[in-house]
N, C-alpha and C positions, 0 to 999 in steps of 0.2 A: 504494500500500500504506500501511497505517497504520504508526505507529511500532513497535508490537508485532509486526506481521507482518514488517516489514523486519528487525527483530532476529532473529526466528525463522529467516528465510531465510538470514541471514548466519551463524548458529551451528549450525544443524541440518544433519547430513549428509543427502544425498539419500535419499529413502525407497527401501527395497529392494522389489523385486518380490515377489509372493507365492512364486514359485518360489525366489528367493534366501532368503527367510525359511524356507522348508521345508528347503532344504539346510543353512542355519545351525542350525536346530533338530535335524536329524538328526546333524549333526556334534557338537553338544553332547551328544546322547544317547549317541553312540559314544565320546566322549572325556572328558566330565565324570565325576566320581565321586560328587558329592553333589548332593542336591536338597532343597528345602524341602517338607515334607509338612504340609498343612493338613487337619485332621480335626475332627470335632465329636462330643461325647457325645450320647446319646439326648435329654438335656434341653437341648441346644444350646450347651453350654460349648465354646468353640473351643480348639484346641490346635495349636501350630505348632512343628515340630522339624526340624532337618536330619538326613537319613539318607543313608548311602551306598547306591549302587544299581549294578546291572549291566543293561545293555540288550542284548537278544538279537536285535534287529531287529523284534520284535513287542510286547514287553512289558518293563517295568522290574521287576527283582527286588530286593526290599529285605528287611531283617530287623530286628526289634525285639522286646524282651521281650513275651511274651504278656500279661502283667499290667500293662504300662505304659499310660498314657492313650492313646497312639497305637495300641498293639496292640489294646486293647479297642475303641476307636472304629472302626478299620478292620475288625475282625472283625464288629462289629455292623452297621455301615452298608453295608459292601461298596462304598463309593464314596470317592473322595479327590480333592483338588486338589493339584497339584504345581507348584512354581515353580522353573524351571530357568534358571540364568544370573543376571547382575546386574540390578538394577532398570532400568538403561538399555539392556538388551538381553535382555528376559525372554521365555521361552516358558512359557505357562500350560497345564497338561495336566490335564484332568478325566478320571478313569479309573474303571474297574470293578476291584474288588479280589477276588482269589482268595486264600483263606487256605490255607497249606500247612504241615502239621506238619513240624517240623525234620527228622525222619528220613525223610519221605516224598519229599523232593526227590532226584532222581537224583544220586549222588555227584559225577559229572563237572560237573553244573550248579553244585552247591555249591562245588566246587573252583574253578570259574571265577570265581564271586562273590568268594571269598576272595582269589584271586590279583589280581583287578582292584582290590578295595577295600582290601586290607591288613587285613581283619577277617574272622574266621571265627566265626560265632555258634555253631557246633557245639562249640567249645572253651570256651564260657562255662558257668559254674555256674548262671546264670539260665536259666529255660525260655524259649527264643526260639521264634518262628514266622517262616516266610517269608511274604511278601506279594507276590504277582505282580499288577502293575497294568497293565491293558490300556487304552491311550488310547482315549477315545471322542470327545473334543474337544480340539483344540490351537489355541492362539492365540499369535501372536508379534508383538512390536513393540519398537521402540527409543524413539521419541519420538512426540510428538503427530502428526507428519506420517505416521506409520505406523498410526494407529488404524483408519483405513478399510482394510478388507481384511485385518484381523488374524486372522480365523478361517481356519485352514489345514486343519483336520480337523473333520468333523461326523459323528456316528453311526458313528465308527470308520473313516471313509473319508477319505483325503486329498482335498482339493478343489484343491490347488495342486500 
């Protein structure tokens, strides 16, 4: 091994299997509360913000002001990239966005979001919208030794 490869082998944890990465990603979805939301305007201006979310086993539910850059971008593009977890244990989620008017979400679903995140957009004086993100592609990795095989979902189907 070269010096660099030897150093990597000494300090990197063993790479997880794809099944382990999927379990770790699903655990984060079930237990984390915040996610990085990357969107872009029609003219390509990027925007990145953290938002709270609730995972129901199929999709992430988020809320943000309808007139905010993120709200406008998500409503227009109907796609998003999410970053879940720290940089050294990240799950990247590309998803399709469904826009839901604030009063159109069933109350029990909105109550669940508020209980889990500690934030209830229905109580805000700003006009909020719900954004339901259905994952279409999921990638997960910790270090360079997990770059191979990082794609866990493609076209909305788990492959791991």
